[in-house]
KOLPA-329922 format. One record per residue (C-alpha): x, y, z. Coordinates in steps of 0.25 Angstrom, whole numbers, plus 5000, padded with zeros to 4 digits. Layout:
BEGIN
+------+------+------+
!    X !    Y !    Z !
+------+------+------+
!    X !    Y !    Z !
...
+------+------+------+
END
This chain:
BEGIN
+------+------+------+
!    X !    Y !    Z !
+------+------+------+
! 5076 ! 4986 ! 4915 !
! 5063 ! 4990 ! 4923 !
! 5066 ! 5001 ! 4934 !
! 5069 ! 4995 ! 4948 !
! 5057 ! 4993 ! 4957 !
! 5059 ! 4994 ! 4972 !
! 5049 ! 4986 ! 4980 !
! 5048 ! 4989 ! 4995 !
! 5042 ! 4981 ! 5006 !
! 5041 ! 4986 ! 5021 !
! 5040 ! 4975 ! 5031 !
! 5040 ! 4973 ! 5046 !
! 5040 ! 4959 ! 5052 !
! 5032 ! 4952 ! 5041 !
! 5044 ! 4943 ! 5036 !
! 5035 ! 4931 ! 5031 !
! 5027 ! 4940 ! 5022 !
! 5039 ! 4949 ! 5018 !
! 5046 ! 4936 ! 5012 !
! 5034 ! 4934 ! 5003 !
! 5034 ! 4949 ! 4999 !
! 5049 ! 4949 ! 4996 !
! 5049 ! 4936 ! 4988 !
! 5038 ! 4942 ! 4979 !
! 5047 ! 4954 ! 4976 !
! 5059 ! 4944 ! 4972 !
! 5049 ! 4937 ! 4963 !
! 5045 ! 4948 ! 4954 !
! 5046 ! 4946 ! 4939 !
! 5055 ! 4959 ! 4938 !
! 5068 ! 4960 ! 4945 !
! 5072 ! 4975 ! 4945 !
! 5067 ! 4977 ! 4959 !
! 5072 ! 4980 ! 4973 !
! 5065 ! 4976 ! 4986 !
! 5066 ! 4985 ! 4998 !
! 5061 ! 4978 ! 5011 !
! 5059 ! 4988 ! 5023 !
! 5060 ! 4980 ! 5036 !
! 5053 ! 4990 ! 5045 !
! 5056 ! 4985 ! 5059 !
! 5055 ! 4971 ! 5056 !
! 5060 ! 4961 ! 5066 !
! 5057 ! 4948 ! 5059 !
! 5069 ! 4945 ! 5050 !
! 5064 ! 4954 ! 5039 !
! 5078 ! 4961 ! 5037 !
! 5085 ! 4948 ! 5036 !
! 5075 ! 4942 ! 5026 !
! 5077 ! 4954 ! 5017 !
! 5092 ! 4953 ! 5018 !
! 5091 ! 4938 ! 5014 !
! 5083 ! 4940 ! 5001 !
! 5091 ! 4937 ! 4989 !
! 5088 ! 4939 ! 4974 !
! 5089 ! 4948 ! 4962 !
! 5080 ! 4959 ! 4968 !
! 5088 ! 4967 ! 4978 !
! 5081 ! 4967 ! 4992 !
! 5084 ! 4979 ! 5001 !
! 5081 ! 4980 ! 5016 !
! 5077 ! 4992 ! 5024 !
! 5076 ! 4988 ! 5039 !
! 5070 ! 4997 ! 5049 !
! 5074 ! 4993 ! 5064 !
! 5061 ! 5000 ! 5068 !
! 5048 ! 5000 ! 5060 !
! 5046 ! 5013 ! 5053 !
! 5033 ! 5010 ! 5046 !
! 5029 ! 5005 ! 5033 !
! 5029 ! 5019 ! 5026 !
! 5043 ! 5022 ! 5031 !
! 5047 ! 5008 ! 5027 !
! 5042 ! 5010 ! 5013 !
! 5048 ! 5024 ! 5012 !
! 5062 ! 5018 ! 5016 !
! 5061 ! 5008 ! 5004 !
! 5057 ! 5019 ! 4994 !
! 5069 ! 5027 ! 4999 !
! 5078 ! 5016 ! 4997 !
! 5072 ! 5010 ! 4984 !
! 5080 ! 5010 ! 4971 !
! 5069 ! 5007 ! 4962 !
! 5062 ! 5017 ! 4952 !
! 5049 ! 5010 ! 4956 !
! 5044 ! 5005 ! 4969 !
! 5033 ! 4997 ! 4975 !
! 5030 ! 4991 ! 4989 !
! 5026 ! 4978 ! 4994 !
! 5020 ! 4975 ! 5008 !
! 5027 ! 4964 ! 5015 !
! 5015 ! 4955 ! 5016 !
! 5011 ! 4956 ! 5001 !
! 5019 ! 4952 ! 4989 !
! 5020 ! 4954 ! 4974 !
! 5016 ! 4945 ! 4963 !
! 5029 ! 4942 ! 4954 !
! 5025 ! 4952 ! 4943 !
! 5021 ! 4964 ! 4951 !
! 5033 ! 4973 ! 4948 !
! 5033 ! 4969 ! 4933 !
! 5019 ! 4973 ! 4932 !
! 5021 ! 4986 ! 4938 !
! 5033 ! 4989 ! 4929 !
! 5025 ! 4985 ! 4916 !
! 5013 ! 4994 ! 4920 !
! 5022 ! 5006 ! 4924 !
! 5029 ! 5005 ! 4910 !
! 5016 ! 5004 ! 4903 !
! 5009 ! 5016 ! 4910 !
! 5021 ! 5025 ! 4908 !
! 5022 ! 5021 ! 4894 !
! 5007 ! 5025 ! 4892 !
! 5010 ! 5038 ! 4899 !
! 5000 ! 5035 ! 4911 !
! 5002 ! 5044 ! 4923 !
! 5002 ! 5036 ! 4936 !
! 5010 ! 5035 ! 4949 !
! 5010 ! 5021 ! 4953 !
! 5005 ! 5007 ! 4950 !
! 4998 ! 4997 ! 4959 !
! 4992 ! 4983 ! 4957 !
! 4980 ! 4975 ! 4962 !
! 4983 ! 4966 ! 4974 !
! 4980 ! 4951 ! 4977 !
! 4975 ! 4952 ! 4991 !
! 4975 ! 4940 ! 5001 !
! 4967 ! 4944 ! 5013 !
! 4967 ! 4930 ! 5020 !
! 4953 ! 4927 ! 5015 !
! 4954 ! 4929 ! 5000 !
! 4964 ! 4933 ! 4989 !
! 4959 ! 4944 ! 4980 !
! 4964 ! 4954 ! 4970 !
! 4961 ! 4969 ! 4974 !
! 4956 ! 4977 ! 4962 !
! 4960 ! 4992 ! 4964 !
! 4958 ! 5003 ! 4953 !
! 4966 ! 5003 ! 4941 !
! 4970 ! 5017 ! 4943 !
! 4971 ! 5025 ! 4956 !
! 4971 ! 5040 ! 4956 !
! 4973 ! 5050 ! 4968 !
! 4958 ! 5051 ! 4970 !
! 4956 ! 5036 ! 4971 !
! 4967 ! 5035 ! 4981 !
! 4961 ! 5045 ! 4991 !
! 4949 ! 5037 ! 4993 !
! 4956 ! 5023 ! 4994 !
! 4969 ! 5015 ! 4992 !
! 4966 ! 5010 ! 4978 !
! 4980 ! 5006 ! 4976 !
! 4984 ! 4997 ! 4987 !
! 4997 ! 4996 ! 4995 !
! 5008 ! 4996 ! 4984 !
! 5011 ! 5004 ! 4971 !
! 5022 ! 5003 ! 4961 !
! 5028 ! 5017 ! 4958 !
! 5041 ! 5025 ! 4956 !
! 5049 ! 5027 ! 4968 !
! 5051 ! 5041 ! 4965 !
! 5036 ! 5044 ! 4964 !
! 5033 ! 5037 ! 4977 !
! 5044 ! 5045 ! 4984 !
! 5039 ! 5058 ! 4978 !
! 5025 ! 5055 ! 4983 !
! 5030 ! 5054 ! 4997 !
! 5032 ! 5039 ! 4999 !
! 5024 ! 5033 ! 5011 !
! 5019 ! 5041 ! 5022 !
! 5024 ! 5036 ! 5036 !
! 5013 ! 5044 ! 5043 !
! 5002 ! 5035 ! 5037 !
! 4998 ! 5024 ! 5047 !
! 4991 ! 5016 ! 5036 !
! 4987 ! 5018 ! 5021 !
! 5002 ! 5022 ! 5018 !
! 5001 ! 5016 ! 5004 !
! 4988 ! 5023 ! 5001 !
! 4993 ! 5036 ! 5005 !
! 5006 ! 5035 ! 4997 !
! 4998 ! 5031 ! 4985 !
! 4990 ! 5044 ! 4986 !
! 5002 ! 5053 ! 4985 !
! 5009 ! 5044 ! 4974 !
! 4996 ! 5045 ! 4965 !
! 4994 ! 5060 ! 4968 !
! 5008 ! 5063 ! 4963 !
! 5009 ! 5053 ! 4951 !
! 4996 ! 5049 ! 4946 !
! 4987 ! 5037 ! 4947 !
! 4991 ! 5023 ! 4952 !
! 4988 ! 5012 ! 4942 !
! 4984 ! 4998 ! 4945 !
! 4992 ! 4987 ! 4937 !
! 4981 ! 4976 ! 4940 !
! 4991 ! 4965 ! 4941 !
! 4988 ! 4958 ! 4954 !
! 5003 ! 4959 ! 4958 !
! 5002 ! 4962 ! 4973 !
! 4998 ! 4951 ! 4984 !
! 4993 ! 4958 ! 4996 !
! 4992 ! 4948 ! 5008 !
! 4983 ! 4953 ! 5019 !
! 4981 ! 4939 ! 5025 !
! 4992 ! 4938 ! 5034 !
! 4993 ! 4941 ! 5049 !
! 5003 ! 4953 ! 5048 !
! 4998 ! 4967 ! 5050 !
! 4993 ! 4975 ! 5038 !
! 4987 ! 4989 ! 5037 !
! 4973 ! 4983 ! 5038 !
! 4977 ! 4979 ! 5053 !
! 4981 ! 4992 ! 5057 !
! 4974 ! 5000 ! 5068 !
! 4962 ! 5008 ! 5064 !
! 4968 ! 5020 ! 5070 !
! 4980 ! 5019 ! 5059 !
! 4970 ! 5018 ! 5048 !
! 4962 ! 5030 ! 5053 !
! 4975 ! 5038 ! 5054 !
! 4979 ! 5034 ! 5040 !
! 4966 ! 5037 ! 5034 !
! 4966 ! 5051 ! 5041 !
! 4980 ! 5054 ! 5036 !
! 4977 ! 5049 ! 5022 !
! 4964 ! 5057 ! 5021 !
! 4971 ! 5070 ! 5026 !
! 4983 ! 5068 ! 5017 !
! 4975 ! 5065 ! 5004 !
! 4960 ! 5066 ! 5004 !
! 4948 ! 5075 ! 5003 !
! 4935 ! 5073 ! 5010 !
! 4930 ! 5066 ! 4997 !
! 4940 ! 5055 ! 4999 !
! 4936 ! 5052 ! 5014 !
! 4926 ! 5040 ! 5010 !
! 4937 ! 5033 ! 5003 !
! 4947 ! 5034 ! 5015 !
! 4936 ! 5030 ! 5024 !
! 4933 ! 5018 ! 5015 !
! 4948 ! 5014 ! 5016 !
! 4947 ! 5015 ! 5031 !
! 4935 ! 5007 ! 5032 !
! 4942 ! 4995 ! 5026 !
! 4950 ! 4993 ! 5039 !
! 4942 ! 4985 ! 5049 !
! 4949 ! 4991 ! 5061 !
! 4945 ! 5005 ! 5057 !
! 4933 ! 5012 ! 5063 !
! 4926 ! 5023 ! 5055 !
! 4917 ! 5034 ! 5061 !
! 4902 ! 5035 ! 5058 !
! 4906 ! 5047 ! 5049 !
! 4916 ! 5038 ! 5041 !
! 4905 ! 5028 ! 5039 !
! 4895 ! 5038 ! 5034 !
! 4905 ! 5043 ! 5024 !
! 4907 ! 5029 ! 5019 !
! 4892 ! 5027 ! 5018 !
! 4891 ! 5040 ! 5010 !
! 4901 ! 5034 ! 5000 !
! 4893 ! 5021 ! 4999 !
! 4903 ! 5013 ! 5007 !
! 4893 ! 5004 ! 5014 !
! 4901 ! 4991 ! 5016 !
! 4913 ! 4998 ! 5024 !
! 4903 ! 5005 ! 5033 !
! 4895 ! 4992 ! 5035 !
! 4908 ! 4985 ! 5039 !
! 4912 ! 4996 ! 5049 !
! 4898 ! 4996 ! 5055 !
! 4897 ! 4981 ! 5057 !
! 4911 ! 4980 ! 5063 !
! 4909 ! 4992 ! 5072 !
! 4921 ! 4999 ! 5067 !
! 4915 ! 5013 ! 5067 !
! 4912 ! 5025 ! 5077 !
! 4901 ! 5034 ! 5078 !
! 4910 ! 5046 ! 5077 !
! 4907 ! 5057 ! 5066 !
! 4922 ! 5060 ! 5064 !
! 4928 ! 5058 ! 5050 !
! 4939 ! 5047 ! 5052 !
! 4948 ! 5054 ! 5041 !
! 4948 ! 5068 ! 5048 !
! 4946 ! 5066 ! 5063 !
+------+------+------+
END
């Protein structure tokens, strides 16, 4: 029998979306799974829904009366998990039926080949409300690549013990928690490998808040903390490029100059057209 896999979903007051996420777990083509749902201060009937779920996959509930944040919720699930392997799911996204099976197949093949790696990830099908498309990240992501951008995405499949040994999720990160965690995981265990199977559906078309709607201040704080923890000056352009993807984030004149020096003309033009810049000569990553 394949090793037990724990899937964890942190959630708060998004019950209509959570139902879809949970049912995508119950519909997996492999059954040696457990699901942990962390209701992080939810007041919309989430605990009652989770308690009502029946099937051959055990569903476990952690309910926080007061919200502790997504990182703490994920860490609670990791501490409770019984699986040798773990992977996450955001409550507004869902798995394709063969996702876990594909991860298990690829993991076994890579181990048999003697490949050094820390985790697996997959391409996503993305619905942004205007179109549905497949993202196309790199086939292999190493430490150097991760310091310049999140080339993995929001979920990985890995051994629970490895994720715990890497330090789990950092509650001090106001955003970019997944990206920052992957850096530590890959630093410790080796590259992340893309299975290229399109098994994750990311829904950014709904009205509920997602990281892209967070305040510009939180993105700035996350970028500075990420840079201080993991980066050298050579990585600054990549981190600034990631910041530039958020419409609400203002960059300084110095930031825009750095992007121009790296031939990133389009993000600079977007900030100029939208007026999302200041004439400051400060570096947003070190000020």
